[in-house]
C-alpha positions as YAML, in Angstrom:
chain: A
units: angstrom
residues:
- id: 1
  name: UNK
  ca: [-151.53, 58.22, 26.96]
- id: 2
  name: UNK
  ca: [-151.62, 59.56, 30.50]
- id: 3
  name: UNK
  ca: [-150.07, 57.42, 33.21]
- id: 4
  name: UNK
  ca: [-150.16, 57.69, 36.99]
- id: 5
  name: UNK
  ca: [-147.13, 58.89, 38.92]
- id: 6
  name: UNK
  ca: [-145.17, 57.20, 41.69]
- id: 7
  name: UNK
  ca: [-146.92, 56.99, 45.07]
- id: 8
  name: UNK
  ca: [-150.21, 58.00, 43.46]
- id: 9
  name: UNK
  ca: [-153.40, 56.33, 44.66]
- id: 10
  name: UNK
  ca: [-155.37, 54.69, 41.85]
- id: 11
  name: UNK
  ca: [-158.44, 52.50, 41.62]
- id: 12
  name: UNK
  ca: [-158.08, 49.06, 40.07]
- id: 13
  name: UNK
  ca: [-160.31, 46.10, 39.27]
- id: 14
  name: UNK
  ca: [-158.93, 42.58, 39.53]
- id: 15
  name: UNK
  ca: [-159.22, 40.75, 36.20]
- id: 16
  name: UNK
  ca: [-157.28, 37.53, 36.64]
- id: 17
  name: UNK
  ca: [-155.24, 35.77, 39.33]
- id: 18
  name: UNK
  ca: [-152.06, 33.95, 38.28]
- id: 19
  name: UNK
  ca: [-149.51, 31.91, 40.24]
- id: 20
  name: UNK
  ca: [-147.43, 34.85, 41.41]
- id: 21
  name: UNK
  ca: [-149.68, 37.87, 41.08]
- id: 22
  name: UNK
  ca: [-152.94, 39.36, 39.88]
- id: 23
  name: UNK
  ca: [-153.63, 41.16, 36.60]
- id: 24
  name: UNK
  ca: [-155.74, 44.27, 37.05]
- id: 25
  name: UNK
  ca: [-157.19, 47.18, 35.09]
- id: 26
  name: UNK
  ca: [-156.52, 50.79, 36.05]
- id: 27
  name: UNK
  ca: [-160.04, 52.18, 36.01]
- id: 28
  name: UNK
  ca: [-159.01, 55.85, 35.77]
- id: 29
  name: UNK
  ca: [-156.49, 55.23, 32.98]
- id: 30
  name: UNK
  ca: [-158.51, 53.69, 30.16]
- id: 31
  name: UNK
  ca: [-158.37, 50.26, 31.82]
- id: 32
  name: UNK
  ca: [-154.71, 49.75, 30.92]
- id: 33
  name: UNK
  ca: [-153.38, 46.57, 32.43]
- id: 34
  name: UNK
  ca: [-151.40, 46.45, 35.63]
- id: 35
  name: UNK
  ca: [-150.12, 43.81, 37.99]
- id: 36
  name: UNK
  ca: [-150.01, 43.22, 41.73]
- id: 37
  name: UNK
  ca: [-147.45, 40.76, 43.05]
- id: 38
  name: UNK
  ca: [-148.65, 38.63, 45.94]
- id: 39
  name: UNK
  ca: [-145.39, 39.45, 47.70]
- id: 40
  name: UNK
  ca: [-146.52, 43.09, 47.84]
- id: 41
  name: UNK
  ca: [-150.09, 42.51, 48.96]
- id: 42
  name: UNK
  ca: [-149.16, 42.41, 52.61]
- id: 43
  name: UNK
  ca: [-146.15, 42.68, 54.90]
- id: 44
  name: UNK
  ca: [-147.43, 39.60, 56.71]
- id: 45
  name: UNK
  ca: [-147.25, 36.05, 55.43]
- id: 46
  name: UNK
  ca: [-150.34, 35.31, 53.36]
- id: 47
  name: UNK
  ca: [-151.94, 31.93, 53.98]
- id: 48
  name: UNK
  ca: [-154.87, 32.54, 51.65]
- id: 49
  name: UNK
  ca: [-154.59, 34.92, 48.70]
- id: 50
  name: UNK
  ca: [-158.36, 34.78, 48.25]
- id: 51
  name: UNK
  ca: [-158.79, 36.47, 51.62]
- id: 52
  name: UNK
  ca: [-157.07, 39.56, 50.26]
- id: 53
  name: UNK
  ca: [-157.86, 39.69, 46.55]
- id: 54
  name: UNK
  ca: [-160.70, 38.37, 44.39]
- id: 55
  name: UNK
  ca: [-161.54, 38.57, 40.68]
- id: 56
  name: UNK
  ca: [-163.91, 41.45, 40.00]
- id: 57
  name: UNK
  ca: [-163.02, 43.25, 43.19]
- id: 58
  name: UNK
  ca: [-162.35, 47.02, 42.99]
- id: 59
  name: UNK
  ca: [-159.62, 48.30, 45.29]
- id: 60
  name: UNK
  ca: [-157.52, 51.41, 45.93]
- id: 61
  name: UNK
  ca: [-153.78, 50.78, 45.48]
- id: 62
  name: UNK
  ca: [-150.58, 52.78, 45.40]
- id: 63
  name: UNK
  ca: [-148.19, 53.04, 42.45]
- id: 64
  name: UNK
  ca: [-144.79, 51.59, 43.28]
- id: 65
  name: UNK
  ca: [-142.88, 51.90, 40.01]
- id: 66
  name: UNK
  ca: [-143.39, 53.59, 36.66]
- id: 67
  name: UNK
  ca: [-141.17, 53.17, 33.63]
- id: 68
  name: UNK
  ca: [-142.14, 56.17, 31.53]
- id: 69
  name: UNK
  ca: [-139.45, 55.69, 28.86]
- id: 70
  name: UNK
  ca: [-141.26, 52.75, 27.30]
- id: 71
  name: UNK
  ca: [-144.51, 54.70, 27.28]
- id: 72
  name: UNK
  ca: [-142.83, 57.71, 25.67]
- id: 73
  name: UNK
  ca: [-141.35, 55.58, 22.90]
- id: 74
  name: UNK
  ca: [-144.68, 53.90, 22.16]
- id: 75
  name: UNK
  ca: [-146.49, 57.25, 22.09]
- id: 76
  name: UNK
  ca: [-143.83, 58.80, 19.85]
- id: 77
  name: UNK
  ca: [-144.17, 55.97, 17.32]
- id: 78
  name: UNK
  ca: [-147.98, 56.09, 17.39]
- id: 79
  name: UNK
  ca: [-148.00, 59.89, 16.97]
- id: 80
  name: UNK
  ca: [-145.58, 59.75, 14.04]
- id: 81
  name: UNK
  ca: [-147.69, 57.11, 12.26]
- id: 82
  name: UNK
  ca: [-150.84, 59.17, 12.81]
- id: 83
  name: UNK
  ca: [-149.20, 62.33, 11.46]
- id: 84
  name: UNK
  ca: [-147.66, 60.52, 8.48]
- id: 85
  name: UNK
  ca: [-151.00, 59.02, 7.41]
- id: 86
  name: UNK
  ca: [-153.10, 62.03, 8.50]
- id: 87
  name: UNK
  ca: [-155.29, 59.89, 10.73]
- id: 88
  name: UNK
  ca: [-156.61, 60.60, 14.20]
- id: 89
  name: UNK
  ca: [-154.17, 59.59, 16.95]
- id: 90
  name: UNK
  ca: [-156.96, 58.58, 19.34]
- id: 91
  name: UNK
  ca: [-158.46, 56.32, 16.66]
- id: 92
  name: UNK
  ca: [-155.05, 54.69, 16.21]
- id: 93
  name: UNK
  ca: [-154.89, 54.00, 19.94]
- id: 94
  name: UNK
  ca: [-158.45, 52.64, 19.99]
- id: 95
  name: UNK
  ca: [-157.77, 50.23, 17.11]
- id: 96
  name: UNK
  ca: [-154.15, 49.27, 17.81]
- id: 97
  name: UNK
  ca: [-152.49, 50.81, 20.86]
- id: 98
  name: UNK
  ca: [-154.97, 50.01, 23.61]
- id: 99
  name: UNK
  ca: [-155.70, 46.45, 22.41]
- id: 100
  name: UNK
  ca: [-151.94, 45.78, 22.45]
- id: 101
  name: UNK
  ca: [-151.70, 47.15, 26.00]
- id: 102
  name: UNK
  ca: [-154.52, 44.86, 27.09]
- id: 103
  name: UNK
  ca: [-153.17, 41.77, 25.36]
- id: 104
  name: UNK
  ca: [-149.45, 42.16, 26.08]
- id: 105
  name: UNK
  ca: [-149.51, 44.17, 29.32]
- id: 106
  name: UNK
  ca: [-147.61, 46.95, 27.52]
- id: 107
  name: UNK
  ca: [-147.53, 47.96, 23.86]
- id: 108
  name: UNK
  ca: [-143.73, 48.13, 24.11]
- id: 109
  name: UNK
  ca: [-143.64, 44.34, 24.61]
- id: 110
  name: UNK
  ca: [-145.81, 43.91, 21.51]
- id: 111
  name: UNK
  ca: [-143.59, 46.27, 19.51]
- id: 112
  name: UNK
  ca: [-140.50, 44.18, 20.39]
- id: 113
  name: UNK
  ca: [-142.12, 41.11, 18.83]
- id: 114
  name: UNK
  ca: [-143.49, 43.15, 15.95]
- id: 115
  name: UNK
  ca: [-139.93, 43.99, 14.82]
- id: 116
  name: UNK
  ca: [-139.39, 40.44, 13.59]
- id: 117
  name: UNK
  ca: [-142.93, 38.99, 13.40]
- id: 118
  name: UNK
  ca: [-145.53, 41.71, 12.70]
- id: 119
  name: UNK
  ca: [-148.27, 39.33, 11.57]
- id: 120
  name: UNK
  ca: [-148.36, 37.48, 14.89]
- id: 121
  name: UNK
  ca: [-148.99, 40.79, 16.67]
- id: 122
  name: UNK
  ca: [-151.24, 42.66, 14.27]
- id: 123
  name: UNK
  ca: [-153.01, 39.76, 12.57]
- id: 124
  name: UNK
  ca: [-155.51, 39.22, 15.39]
- id: 125
  name: UNK
  ca: [-156.43, 42.89, 15.81]
- id: 126
  name: UNK
  ca: [-159.86, 43.98, 14.63]
- id: 127
  name: UNK
  ca: [-161.66, 47.28, 14.76]
- id: 128
  name: UNK
  ca: [-164.68, 47.77, 16.93]
- id: 129
  name: UNK
  ca: [-166.20, 50.20, 14.41]
- id: 130
  name: UNK
  ca: [-168.65, 48.42, 12.15]
- id: 131
  name: UNK
  ca: [-168.54, 49.19, 8.45]
- id: 132
  name: UNK
  ca: [-170.89, 48.07, 5.71]
- id: 133
  name: UNK
  ca: [-169.44, 46.49, 2.60]
- id: 134
  name: UNK
  ca: [-170.72, 46.80, -0.99]
- id: 135
  name: UNK
  ca: [-173.01, 43.82, -0.54]
- id: 136
  name: UNK
  ca: [-174.47, 45.19, 2.67]
- id: 137
  name: UNK
  ca: [-172.53, 42.75, 4.85]
- id: 138
  name: UNK
  ca: [-171.08, 44.12, 8.09]
- id: 139
  name: UNK
  ca: [-167.28, 44.05, 8.14]
- id: 140
  name: UNK
  ca: [-164.80, 44.15, 10.98]
- id: 141
  name: UNK
  ca: [-161.60, 45.11, 9.16]
- id: 142
  name: UNK
  ca: [-158.25, 44.44, 10.76]
- id: 143
  name: UNK
  ca: [-155.32, 46.86, 10.59]
- id: 144
  name: UNK
  ca: [-155.08, 48.22, 7.04]
- id: 145
  name: UNK
  ca: [-151.96, 47.45, 5.03]
- id: 146
  name: UNK
  ca: [-151.15, 51.15, 4.90]
- id: 147
  name: UNK
  ca: [-151.22, 51.49, 8.68]
- id: 148
  name: UNK
  ca: [-149.39, 48.20, 9.14]
- id: 149
  name: UNK
  ca: [-146.58, 49.21, 6.78]
- id: 150
  name: UNK
  ca: [-146.15, 52.61, 8.41]
- id: 151
  name: UNK
  ca: [-146.19, 51.14, 11.91]
- id: 152
  name: UNK
  ca: [-143.71, 48.37, 11.11]
- id: 153
  name: UNK
  ca: [-141.40, 50.81, 9.31]
- id: 154
  name: UNK
  ca: [-141.37, 53.20, 12.28]
- id: 155
  name: UNK
  ca: [-140.91, 50.49, 14.88]
- id: 156
  name: UNK
  ca: [-138.05, 48.86, 12.99]
- id: 157
  name: UNK
  ca: [-136.34, 52.21, 12.60]
- id: 158
  name: UNK
  ca: [-136.72, 53.10, 16.29]
- id: 159
  name: UNK
  ca: [-136.25, 49.70, 17.88]
- id: 160
  name: UNK
  ca: [-133.47, 47.21, 17.21]
- id: 161
  name: UNK
  ca: [-134.43, 43.51, 17.34]
- id: 162
  name: UNK
  ca: [-134.59, 42.34, 20.94]
- id: 163
  name: UNK
  ca: [-133.90, 38.75, 21.99]
- id: 164
  name: UNK
  ca: [-137.04, 37.09, 23.27]
- id: 165
  name: UNK
  ca: [-137.00, 35.04, 26.43]
- id: 166
  name: UNK
  ca: [-138.63, 31.63, 26.06]
- id: 167
  name: UNK
  ca: [-139.63, 29.84, 29.25]
- id: 168
  name: UNK
  ca: [-141.13, 26.54, 30.32]
- id: 169
  name: UNK
  ca: [-142.27, 25.60, 33.83]
- id: 170
  name: UNK
  ca: [-141.84, 21.98, 34.93]
- id: 171
  name: UNK
  ca: [-142.02, 19.83, 38.04]
- id: 172
  name: UNK
  ca: [-139.23, 17.32, 38.70]
- id: 173
  name: UNK
  ca: [-139.65, 14.53, 41.23]
- id: 174
  name: UNK
  ca: [-137.44, 11.57, 42.06]
- id: 175
  name: UNK
  ca: [-138.13, 9.50, 45.17]
- id: 176
  name: UNK
  ca: [-135.04, 7.33, 45.09]
- id: 177
  name: UNK
  ca: [-132.49, 7.66, 47.88]
- id: 178
  name: UNK
  ca: [-130.20, 9.77, 45.71]
- id: 179
  name: UNK
  ca: [-133.05, 11.45, 43.83]
- id: 180
  name: UNK
  ca: [-131.69, 14.97, 44.35]
- id: 181
  name: UNK
  ca: [-128.41, 13.94, 42.73]
- id: 182
  name: UNK
  ca: [-130.21, 12.50, 39.71]
- id: 183
  name: UNK
  ca: [-132.18, 15.73, 39.30]
- id: 184
  name: UNK
  ca: [-129.35, 18.20, 39.81]
- id: 185
  name: UNK
  ca: [-126.41, 16.35, 38.30]
- id: 186
  name: UNK
  ca: [-127.98, 14.37, 35.48]
- id: 187
  name: UNK
  ca: [-131.38, 15.69, 34.41]
- id: 188
  name: UNK
  ca: [-130.57, 19.39, 34.77]
- id: 189
  name: UNK
  ca: [-127.16, 19.16, 33.13]
- id: 190
  name: UNK
  ca: [-128.48, 17.17, 30.19]
- id: 191
  name: UNK
  ca: [-131.33, 19.63, 29.74]
- id: 192
  name: UNK
  ca: [-128.90, 22.55, 29.61]
- id: 193
  name: UNK
  ca: [-126.68, 20.61, 27.18]
- id: 194
  name: UNK
  ca: [-129.59, 20.61, 24.71]
- id: 195
  name: UNK
  ca: [-128.98, 24.30, 24.07]
- id: 196
  name: UNK
  ca: [-126.56, 25.80, 21.57]
- id: 197
  name: UNK
  ca: [-124.66, 29.04, 21.08]
- id: 198
  name: UNK
  ca: [-127.70, 30.82, 19.65]
- id: 199
  name: UNK
  ca: [-130.12, 29.36, 22.19]
- id: 200
  name: UNK
  ca: [-128.37, 28.53, 25.47]
- id: 201
  name: UNK
  ca: [-130.62, 26.67, 27.91]
- id: 202
  name: UNK
  ca: [-130.67, 27.38, 31.64]
- id: 203
  name: UNK
  ca: [-132.68, 25.57, 34.31]
- id: 204
  name: UNK
  ca: [-133.38, 27.04, 37.74]
- id: 205
  name: UNK
  ca: [-135.11, 25.84, 40.87]
- id: 206
  name: UNK
  ca: [-138.08, 27.97, 41.94]
- id: 207
  name: UNK
  ca: [-139.18, 25.85, 44.89]
- id: 208
  name: UNK
  ca: [-139.21, 22.05, 45.01]
- id: 209
  name: UNK
  ca: [-140.49, 20.47, 42.83]
- id: 210
  name: UNK
  ca: [-140.95, 23.48, 40.49]
- id: 211
  name: UNK
  ca: [-138.20, 24.40, 38.00]
- id: 212
  name: UNK
  ca: [-138.05, 26.78, 35.04]
- id: 213
  name: UNK
  ca: [-136.17, 26.30, 31.78]
- id: 214
  name: UNK
  ca: [-135.26, 29.45, 29.84]
- id: 215
  name: UNK
  ca: [-133.47, 30.51, 26.69]
- id: 216
  name: UNK
  ca: [-133.06, 33.80, 24.83]
- id: 217
  name: UNK
  ca: [-133.19, 34.06, 21.06]
- id: 218
  name: UNK
  ca: [-134.21, 36.26, 18.16]
- id: 219
  name: UNK
  ca: [-136.03, 33.27, 16.64]
- id: 220
  name: UNK
  ca: [-139.09, 32.41, 18.71]
- id: 221
  name: UNK
  ca: [-139.79, 29.11, 16.94]
- id: 222
  name: UNK
  ca: [-136.20, 27.97, 17.38]
- id: 223
  name: UNK
  ca: [-136.29, 28.86, 21.08]
- id: 224
  name: UNK
  ca: [-139.48, 26.87, 21.65]
- id: 225
  name: UNK
  ca: [-138.06, 23.91, 19.72]
- id: 226
  name: UNK
  ca: [-134.86, 23.94, 21.80]
- id: 227
  name: UNK
  ca: [-136.77, 23.97, 25.10]
- id: 228
  name: UNK
  ca: [-139.05, 21.17, 23.92]
- id: 229
  name: UNK
  ca: [-135.91, 19.15, 23.11]
- id: 230
  name: UNK
  ca: [-134.44, 19.94, 26.54]
- id: 231
  name: UNK
  ca: [-137.65, 18.83, 28.26]
- id: 232
  name: UNK
  ca: [-137.68, 15.57, 26.29]
- id: 233
  name: UNK
  ca: [-134.07, 14.81, 27.29]
- id: 234
  name: UNK
  ca: [-134.77, 15.75, 30.91]
- id: 235
  name: UNK
  ca: [-137.86, 13.51, 30.94]
- id: 236
  name: UNK
  ca: [-135.97, 10.54, 29.57]
- id: 237
  name: UNK
  ca: [-133.16, 10.98, 32.09]
- id: 238
  name: UNK
  ca: [-135.34, 11.34, 35.17]
- id: 239
  name: UNK
  ca: [-137.60, 8.41, 34.17]
- id: 240
  name: UNK
  ca: [-134.52, 6.18, 34.00]
- id: 241
  name: UNK
  ca: [-134.26, 6.75, 37.75]
- id: 242
  name: UNK
  ca: [-137.98, 6.14, 38.45]
- id: 243
  name: UNK
  ca: [-138.63, 9.86, 38.59]
- id: 244
  name: UNK
  ca: [-141.26, 11.98, 36.89]
- id: 245
  name: UNK
  ca: [-141.39, 15.24, 34.95]
- id: 246
  name: UNK
  ca: [-144.65, 17.19, 34.66]
- id: 247
  name: UNK
  ca: [-144.98, 20.14, 32.29]
- id: 248
  name: UNK
  ca: [-146.82, 22.91, 34.16]
- id: 249
  name: UNK
  ca: [-146.42, 25.54, 31.42]
- id: 250
  name: UNK
  ca: [-145.24, 24.62, 27.92]
- id: 251
  name: UNK
  ca: [-142.44, 26.64, 26.27]
- id: 252
  name: UNK
  ca: [-143.67, 30.11, 25.33]
- id: 253
  name: UNK
  ca: [-142.36, 33.65, 24.91]
- id: 254
  name: UNK
  ca: [-142.49, 35.67, 28.12]
- id: 255
  name: UNK
  ca: [-142.21, 39.41, 28.75]
- id: 256
  name: UNK
  ca: [-139.97, 41.36, 31.09]
- id: 257
  name: UNK
  ca: [-142.95, 41.62, 33.40]
- id: 258
  name: UNK
  ca: [-143.34, 37.84, 33.58]
- id: 259
  name: UNK
  ca: [-139.62, 37.50, 34.22]
- id: 260
  name: UNK
  ca: [-139.76, 40.12, 36.97]
- id: 261
  name: UNK
  ca: [-142.70, 38.33, 38.57]
- id: 262
  name: UNK
  ca: [-140.74, 35.07, 38.64]
- id: 263
  name: UNK
  ca: [-137.65, 36.74, 40.13]
- id: 264
  name: UNK
  ca: [-139.61, 38.45, 42.86]
- id: 265
  name: UNK
  ca: [-141.60, 35.29, 43.58]
- id: 266
  name: UNK
  ca: [-138.37, 33.35, 44.02]
- id: 267
  name: UNK
  ca: [-137.02, 36.06, 46.34]
- id: 268
  name: UNK
  ca: [-140.24, 35.93, 48.36]
- id: 269
  name: UNK
  ca: [-139.97, 32.16, 48.73]
- id: 270
  name: UNK
  ca: [-136.40, 32.50, 49.98]
- id: 271
  name: UNK
  ca: [-137.50, 35.09, 52.55]
- id: 272
  name: UNK
  ca: [-140.35, 32.87, 53.69]
- id: 273
  name: UNK
  ca: [-137.89, 30.05, 54.31]
- id: 274
  name: UNK
  ca: [-135.62, 32.29, 56.35]
- id: 275
  name: UNK
  ca: [-138.12, 34.25, 58.39]
- id: 276
  name: UNK
  ca: [-140.35, 33.15, 61.25]
- id: 277
  name: UNK
  ca: [-143.89, 34.18, 60.61]
- id: 278
  name: UNK
  ca: [-145.37, 36.61, 63.11]
- id: 279
  name: UNK
  ca: [-148.71, 34.91, 62.61]
- id: 280
  name: UNK
  ca: [-147.77, 32.29, 65.17]
- id: 281
  name: UNK
  ca: [-147.67, 34.93, 67.91]
- id: 282
  name: UNK
  ca: [-151.31, 35.85, 67.51]
- id: 283
  name: UNK
  ca: [-152.53, 32.36, 66.69]
- id: 284
  name: UNK
  ca: [-154.61, 33.61, 63.79]
- id: 285
  name: UNK
  ca: [-154.08, 35.59, 60.64]
- id: 286
  name: UNK
  ca: [-155.19, 39.19, 60.44]
- id: 287
  name: UNK
  ca: [-156.66, 40.18, 57.11]
- id: 288
  name: UNK
  ca: [-155.10, 43.30, 55.65]
- id: 289
  name: UNK
  ca: [-157.65, 45.70, 54.22]
- id: 290
  name: UNK
  ca: [-157.52, 49.02, 52.47]
- id: 291
  name: UNK
  ca: [-154.78, 50.29, 50.21]
- id: 292
  name: UNK
  ca: [-152.29, 47.95, 48.62]
- id: 293
  name: UNK
  ca: [-149.12, 48.81, 46.76]
- id: 294
  name: UNK
  ca: [-148.72, 49.10, 43.01]
- id: 295
  name: UNK
  ca: [-146.03, 48.92, 40.38]
- id: 296
  name: UNK
  ca: [-146.74, 50.44, 36.98]
- id: 297
  name: UNK
  ca: [-144.54, 49.65, 34.00]
- id: 298
  name: UNK
  ca: [-144.36, 52.41, 31.48]
- id: 299
  name: UNK
  ca: [-147.57, 53.72, 29.99]
- id: 300
  name: UNK
  ca: [-149.61, 50.68, 30.91]
- id: 301
  name: UNK
  ca: [-150.00, 50.17, 34.58]
- id: 302
  name: UNK
  ca: [-148.03, 47.27, 35.78]
- id: 303
  name: UNK
  ca: [-148.96, 46.87, 39.36]
- id: 304
  name: UNK
  ca: [-146.30, 44.60, 40.56]
...
């Protein structure tokens, strides 16, 4: 699958706006998914994201980063499966490759999960081509067992199992005089103590009152269970001190892209706290227009 190069201008359409960035489609590259981080929308402090980016809007942007190695590996696996089964490579992309890019941001991320849990990745895929069964009923067959077996075999041979990162987003508040101590010393430490050698738990401050809990594991279900346990312990501890824990995002598997978004968002928040906004000099915010900047992650555009 063709991908844009660094510093190339591409046209995108905004599909969804998240907390730290916007998911977009690259219109000239089969609508593969990309991402724009809010921290890269403008060099000025942004008071209103909606003034710069809106769902459905089509904009020119510039590619910031491209990781072609992931795209090459995905294409190599897809090509080998197509040649082994004597099927059309483009058809394989239409039925499997491109839907995985759209759903997971990059097929490489889907392949990592597929190594240990193929059904969770391939089970929901259906073909757009309609076929008629023996009784005249229209069928929408999923990935055939033959294709599934060949794909799983190739991926497992080419990719070693990768630990998945499990993350939960929470808000912690405690209004007592020594509330910060209760959060940092007691609640956070007890939450981290809920982890084990296979699933160590870490908790980090994003920006008060938002925190993230993370763990890495080869067993997704175990990772989610450990974080749920950590949240329960943290909740009990903070409530003992008249505090409150709110789950903003329940434990779930996250991709490298999600992790990168969080890291860059945290860095942006730190910069905002250290810098004096130039907006105060003019008394009003200027709206940036025209070309933004883009980051594309291997094969599927990740505009970050």
